[in-house]
Gaussian input, Z-matrix of N, CA and C with variables (Angstrom, degrees):
# hf/3-21g

backbone

0 1
 N
 C     1     B1
 C     2     B2     1     A1
 N     3     B3     2     A2     1     D1
 C     4     B4     3     A3     2     D2
 C     5     B5     4     A4     3     D3
 N     6     B6     5     A5     4     D4
 C     7     B7     6     A6     5     D5
 C     8     B8     7     A7     6     D6
 N     9     B9     8     A8     7     D7
 C    10    B10     9     A9     8     D8
 C    11    B11    10    A10     9     D9
 N    12    B12    11    A11    10    D10
 C    13    B13    12    A12    11    D11
 C    14    B14    13    A13    12    D12
 N    15    B15    14    A14    13    D13
 C    16    B16    15    A15    14    D14
 C    17    B17    16    A16    15    D15
 N    18    B18    17    A17    16    D16
 C    19    B19    18    A18    17    D17
 C    20    B20    19    A19    18    D18
 N    21    B21    20    A20    19    D19
 C    22    B22    21    A21    20    D20
 C    23    B23    22    A22    21    D21
 N    24    B24    23    A23    22    D22
 C    25    B25    24    A24    23    D23
 C    26    B26    25    A25    24    D24
 N    27    B27    26    A26    25    D25
 C    28    B28    27    A27    26    D26
 C    29    B29    28    A28    27    D27
 N    30    B30    29    A29    28    D28
 C    31    B31    30    A30    29    D29
 C    32    B32    31    A31    30    D30
 N    33    B33    32    A32    31    D31
 C    34    B34    33    A33    32    D32
 C    35    B35    34    A34    33    D33
 N    36    B36    35    A35    34    D34
 C    37    B37    36    A36    35    D35
 C    38    B38    37    A37    36    D36
 N    39    B39    38    A38    37    D37
 C    40    B40    39    A39    38    D38
 C    41    B41    40    A40    39    D39
 N    42    B42    41    A41    40    D40
 C    43    B43    42    A42    41    D41
 C    44    B44    43    A43    42    D42
 N    45    B45    44    A44    43    D43
 C    46    B46    45    A45    44    D44
 C    47    B47    46    A46    45    D45
 N    48    B48    47    A47    46    D46
 C    49    B49    48    A48    47    D47
 C    50    B50    49    A49    48    D48
 N    51    B51    50    A50    49    D49
 C    52    B52    51    A51    50    D50
 C    53    B53    52    A52    51    D51
 N    54    B54    53    A53    52    D52
 C    55    B55    54    A54    53    D53
 C    56    B56    55    A55    54    D54
 N    57    B57    56    A56    55    D55
 C    58    B58    57    A57    56    D56
 C    59    B59    58    A58    57    D57
 N    60    B60    59    A59    58    D58
 C    61    B61    60    A60    59    D59
 C    62    B62    61    A61    60    D60
 N    63    B63    62    A62    61    D61
 C    64    B64    63    A63    62    D62
 C    65    B65    64    A64    63    D63
 N    66    B66    65    A65    64    D64
 C    67    B67    66    A66    65    D65
 C    68    B68    67    A67    66    D66
 N    69    B69    68    A68    67    D67
 C    70    B70    69    A69    68    D68
 C    71    B71    70    A70    69    D69
 N    72    B72    71    A71    70    D70
 C    73    B73    72    A72    71    D71
 C    74    B74    73    A73    72    D72
 N    75    B75    74    A74    73    D73
 C    76    B76    75    A75    74    D74
 C    77    B77    76    A76    75    D75
 N    78    B78    77    A77    76    D76
 C    79    B79    78    A78    77    D77
 C    80    B80    79    A79    78    D78
 N    81    B81    80    A80    79    D79
 C    82    B82    81    A81    80    D80
 C    83    B83    82    A82    81    D81
 N    84    B84    83    A83    82    D82
 C    85    B85    84    A84    83    D83
 C    86    B86    85    A85    84    D84
 N    87    B87    86    A86    85    D85
 C    88    B88    87    A87    86    D86
 C    89    B89    88    A88    87    D87
 N    90    B90    89    A89    88    D88
 C    91    B91    90    A90    89    D89
 C    92    B92    91    A91    90    D90
 N    93    B93    92    A92    91    D91
 C    94    B94    93    A93    92    D92
 C    95    B95    94    A94    93    D93
 N    96    B96    95    A95    94    D94
 C    97    B97    96    A96    95    D95
 C    98    B98    97    A97    96    D96
 N    99    B99    98    A98    97    D97
 C   100   B100    99    A99    98    D98
 C   101   B101   100   A100    99    D99
 N   102   B102   101   A101   100   D100
 C   103   B103   102   A102   101   D101
 C   104   B104   103   A103   102   D102
 N   105   B105   104   A104   103   D103
 C   106   B106   105   A105   104   D104
 C   107   B107   106   A106   105   D105
 N   108   B108   107   A107   106   D106
 C   109   B109   108   A108   107   D107
 C   110   B110   109   A109   108   D108
 N   111   B111   110   A110   109   D109
 C   112   B112   111   A111   110   D110
 C   113   B113   112   A112   111   D111
 N   114   B114   113   A113   112   D112
 C   115   B115   114   A114   113   D113
 C   116   B116   115   A115   114   D114
 N   117   B117   116   A116   115   D115
 C   118   B118   117   A117   116   D116
 C   119   B119   118   A118   117   D117
 N   120   B120   119   A119   118   D118
 C   121   B121   120   A120   119   D119
 C   122   B122   121   A121   120   D120
 N   123   B123   122   A122   121   D121
 C   124   B124   123   A123   122   D122
 C   125   B125   124   A124   123   D123
 N   126   B126   125   A125   124   D124
 C   127   B127   126   A126   125   D125
 C   128   B128   127   A127   126   D126
 N   129   B129   128   A128   127   D127
 C   130   B130   129   A129   128   D128
 C   131   B131   130   A130   129   D129
 N   132   B132   131   A131   130   D130
 C   133   B133   132   A132   131   D131
 C   134   B134   133   A133   132   D132
 N   135   B135   134   A134   133   D133
 C   136   B136   135   A135   134   D134
 C   137   B137   136   A136   135   D135
 N   138   B138   137   A137   136   D136
 C   139   B139   138   A138   137   D137
 C   140   B140   139   A139   138   D138
 N   141   B141   140   A140   139   D139
 C   142   B142   141   A141   140   D140
 C   143   B143   142   A142   141   D141

   B1=1.4626
   B2=1.5237
   B3=1.3155
   B4=1.4557
   B5=1.5110
   B6=1.3214
   B7=1.4564
   B8=1.5177
   B9=1.3226
   B10=1.4572
   B11=1.5153
   B12=1.3153
   B13=1.4543
   B14=1.5119
   B15=1.3208
   B16=1.4532
   B17=1.5203
   B18=1.3268
   B19=1.4598
   B20=1.5188
   B21=1.3136
   B22=1.4589
   B23=1.5174
   B24=1.3065
   B25=1.4560
   B26=1.5118
   B27=1.3166
   B28=1.4599
   B29=1.5115
   B30=1.3214
   B31=1.4480
   B32=1.5187
   B33=1.3333
   B34=1.4652
   B35=1.5248
   B36=1.3197
   B37=1.4547
   B38=1.5165
   B39=1.3422
   B40=1.4605
   B41=1.5248
   B42=1.3336
   B43=1.4625
   B44=1.5238
   B45=1.3281
   B46=1.4626
   B47=1.5230
   B48=1.3249
   B49=1.4671
   B50=1.5160
   B51=1.3416
   B52=1.4582
   B53=1.5235
   B54=1.3302
   B55=1.4624
   B56=1.5291
   B57=1.3290
   B58=1.4668
   B59=1.5235
   B60=1.3227
   B61=1.4636
   B62=1.5266
   B63=1.3327
   B64=1.4645
   B65=1.5257
   B66=1.3366
   B67=1.4617
   B68=1.5205
   B69=1.3348
   B70=1.4686
   B71=1.5241
   B72=1.3342
   B73=1.4579
   B74=1.5250
   B75=1.3215
   B76=1.4616
   B77=1.5242
   B78=1.3358
   B79=1.4496
   B80=1.5280
   B81=1.3230
   B82=1.4612
   B83=1.5270
   B84=1.3305
   B85=1.4588
   B86=1.5235
   B87=1.3285
   B88=1.4512
   B89=1.5249
   B90=1.3304
   B91=1.4634
   B92=1.5184
   B93=1.3288
   B94=1.4595
   B95=1.5279
   B96=1.3344
   B97=1.4613
   B98=1.5262
   B99=1.3323
   B100=1.4656
   B101=1.5296
   B102=1.3321
   B103=1.4611
   B104=1.5292
   B105=1.3275
   B106=1.4573
   B107=1.5210
   B108=1.3254
   B109=1.4586
   B110=1.5271
   B111=1.3458
   B112=1.4688
   B113=1.5252
   B114=1.3301
   B115=1.4629
   B116=1.5240
   B117=1.3217
   B118=1.4592
   B119=1.5286
   B120=1.3274
   B121=1.4604
   B122=1.5235
   B123=1.3273
   B124=1.4645
   B125=1.5277
   B126=1.3146
   B127=1.4548
   B128=1.5124
   B129=1.3249
   B130=1.4625
   B131=1.5183
   B132=1.3253
   B133=1.4597
   B134=1.5264
   B135=1.3305
   B136=1.4689
   B137=1.5214
   B138=1.3085
   B139=1.4621
   B140=1.5178
   B141=1.3271
   B142=1.4672
   B143=1.5109
   A1=109.70
   A2=114.08
   A3=120.07
   A4=109.27
   A5=115.88
   A6=119.68
   A7=109.19
   A8=118.22
   A9=120.51
   A10=110.18
   A11=116.46
   A12=119.97
   A13=112.52
   A14=116.53
   A15=119.88
   A16=108.90
   A17=115.83
   A18=119.43
   A19=109.13
   A20=115.91
   A21=120.20
   A22=109.28
   A23=115.71
   A24=120.18
   A25=108.38
   A26=116.92
   A27=119.55
   A28=108.56
   A29=115.68
   A30=119.47
   A31=111.79
   A32=116.59
   A33=118.06
   A34=108.54
   A35=115.99
   A36=120.10
   A37=112.06
   A38=116.23
   A39=120.47
   A40=110.46
   A41=115.84
   A42=119.35
   A43=110.24
   A44=115.78
   A45=120.74
   A46=111.07
   A47=115.88
   A48=119.51
   A49=110.89
   A50=116.20
   A51=119.49
   A52=110.26
   A53=116.20
   A54=119.98
   A55=110.13
   A56=116.04
   A57=120.55
   A58=110.86
   A59=116.13
   A60=120.75
   A61=110.35
   A62=116.19
   A63=120.46
   A64=109.85
   A65=115.60
   A66=120.26
   A67=110.88
   A68=116.19
   A69=120.10
   A70=110.63
   A71=115.96
   A72=120.34
   A73=110.35
   A74=115.69
   A75=120.19
   A76=110.40
   A77=115.92
   A78=120.90
   A79=110.01
   A80=116.47
   A81=121.28
   A82=110.09
   A83=115.97
   A84=121.11
   A85=109.58
   A86=115.73
   A87=121.69
   A88=110.63
   A89=116.51
   A90=121.16
   A91=110.51
   A92=116.38
   A93=118.58
   A94=110.28
   A95=117.25
   A96=119.97
   A97=109.41
   A98=116.04
   A99=120.43
   A100=110.17
   A101=115.55
   A102=120.03
   A103=110.26
   A104=116.61
   A105=121.27
   A106=110.59
   A107=117.19
   A108=118.65
   A109=110.75
   A110=116.79
   A111=119.20
   A112=109.98
   A113=115.93
   A114=120.65
   A115=110.50
   A116=115.56
   A117=120.70
   A118=111.82
   A119=116.45
   A120=120.29
   A121=110.26
   A122=117.88
   A123=120.49
   A124=111.14
   A125=115.81
   A126=119.90
   A127=113.03
   A128=116.50
   A129=119.24
   A130=108.77
   A131=117.08
   A132=119.01
   A133=109.26
   A134=117.24
   A135=120.98
   A136=111.29
   A137=116.52
   A138=120.19
   A139=108.87
   A140=115.64
   A141=118.86
   A142=110.20
   D1=98.96
   D2=-178.73
   D3=-93.71
   D4=146.79
   D5=178.88
   D6=-72.03
   D7=132.06
   D8=178.70
   D9=-60.58
   D10=140.36
   D11=178.93
   D12=88.67
   D13=-7.19
   D14=179.89
   D15=-98.86
   D16=114.13
   D17=-178.95
   D18=-98.81
   D19=122.28
   D20=-179.30
   D21=-116.46
   D22=134.13
   D23=177.94
   D24=-105.61
   D25=137.70
   D26=176.65
   D27=-58.93
   D28=141.08
   D29=179.77
   D30=94.88
   D31=-17.72
   D32=177.21
   D33=-79.73
   D34=151.41
   D35=-178.38
   D36=-59.94
   D37=-37.58
   D38=-177.97
   D39=-63.05
   D40=-41.12
   D41=-179.45
   D42=-62.67
   D43=-47.08
   D44=-178.42
   D45=-62.87
   D46=-43.33
   D47=-179.99
   D48=-62.31
   D49=-43.13
   D50=-178.39
   D51=-66.90
   D52=-42.18
   D53=178.96
   D54=-61.14
   D55=-42.76
   D56=178.36
   D57=-61.28
   D58=-43.62
   D59=-178.47
   D60=-63.73
   D61=-44.23
   D62=179.82
   D63=-63.68
   D64=-41.56
   D65=-179.88
   D66=-62.71
   D67=-46.50
   D68=179.38
   D69=-61.35
   D70=-41.00
   D71=-178.42
   D72=-64.97
   D73=-43.51
   D74=-179.80
   D75=-63.60
   D76=-39.17
   D77=179.94
   D78=-65.00
   D79=-43.31
   D80=179.84
   D81=-63.92
   D82=-40.82
   D83=179.55
   D84=-62.76
   D85=-41.63
   D86=179.26
   D87=-62.12
   D88=-43.96
   D89=179.83
   D90=-63.03
   D91=-43.04
   D92=-177.73
   D93=-70.83
   D94=-30.17
   D95=177.18
   D96=-66.58
   D97=-41.01
   D98=178.62
   D99=-64.45
   D100=-42.62
   D101=179.55
   D102=-63.76
   D103=-40.19
   D104=-179.86
   D105=-64.85
   D106=-42.38
   D107=-178.99
   D108=-69.87
   D109=-28.82
   D110=174.15
   D111=-66.99
   D112=-37.61
   D113=178.34
   D114=-65.29
   D115=-43.82
   D116=-176.03
   D117=-72.70
   D118=-33.17
   D119=-177.86
   D120=-126.88
   D121=73.55
   D122=-178.61
   D123=-62.84
   D124=141.06
   D125=178.28
   D126=89.48
   D127=-13.28
   D128=179.84
   D129=-103.46
   D130=124.89
   D131=-179.01
   D132=-77.53
   D133=137.26
   D134=-179.06
   D135=-70.61
   D136=139.71
   D137=176.65
   D138=-81.72
   D139=136.65
   D140=179.40
   D141=-105.95

Protein backbone atom coordinates (compact mmCIF):
# COMPACT_ATOMS: atom_id res chain seq x y z
CA UNK A 1 0.00 0.00 0.00
CA UNK A 2 1.87 2.97 -1.34
CA UNK A 3 0.83 6.52 -0.60
CA UNK A 4 -0.70 8.17 -3.66
CA UNK A 5 1.53 10.84 -5.11
CA UNK A 6 4.64 9.21 -3.72
CA UNK A 7 6.97 8.14 -6.49
CA UNK A 8 9.55 5.58 -5.48
CA UNK A 9 12.39 4.43 -7.66
CA UNK A 10 13.98 1.04 -7.18
CA UNK A 11 17.40 1.40 -5.67
CA UNK A 12 16.44 4.49 -3.70
CA UNK A 13 16.74 4.26 0.06
CA UNK A 14 13.07 5.13 0.52
CA UNK A 15 11.98 2.24 -1.68
CA UNK A 16 14.15 -0.25 0.19
CA UNK A 17 13.02 1.02 3.58
CA UNK A 18 9.37 0.82 2.61
CA UNK A 19 9.78 -2.66 1.14
CA UNK A 20 11.53 -3.78 4.33
CA UNK A 21 8.77 -2.31 6.49
CA UNK A 22 6.04 -4.00 4.43
CA UNK A 23 7.94 -7.29 4.55
CA UNK A 24 8.38 -7.11 8.33
CA UNK A 25 4.72 -6.23 8.76
CA UNK A 26 3.58 -9.11 6.58
CA UNK A 27 5.85 -11.48 8.48
CA UNK A 28 4.47 -10.30 11.82
CA UNK A 29 0.91 -10.67 10.53
CA UNK A 30 1.72 -14.19 9.39
CA UNK A 31 3.14 -15.09 12.81
CA UNK A 32 0.12 -13.72 14.62
CA UNK A 33 -2.20 -15.58 12.24
CA UNK A 34 -0.38 -18.82 13.06
CA UNK A 35 -0.59 -18.06 16.77
CA UNK A 36 -4.30 -17.29 16.45
CA UNK A 37 -5.03 -20.53 14.64
CA UNK A 38 -3.10 -22.41 17.34
CA UNK A 39 -5.32 -20.72 19.91
CA UNK A 40 -8.48 -21.58 18.02
CA UNK A 41 -7.46 -25.17 17.28
CA UNK A 42 -5.29 -26.43 20.15
CA UNK A 43 -3.49 -29.68 19.47
CA UNK A 44 -3.63 -29.22 15.72
CA UNK A 45 -0.37 -28.28 14.04
CA UNK A 46 -0.70 -25.42 11.53
CA UNK A 47 -0.07 -26.27 7.90
CA UNK A 48 2.66 -24.21 6.28
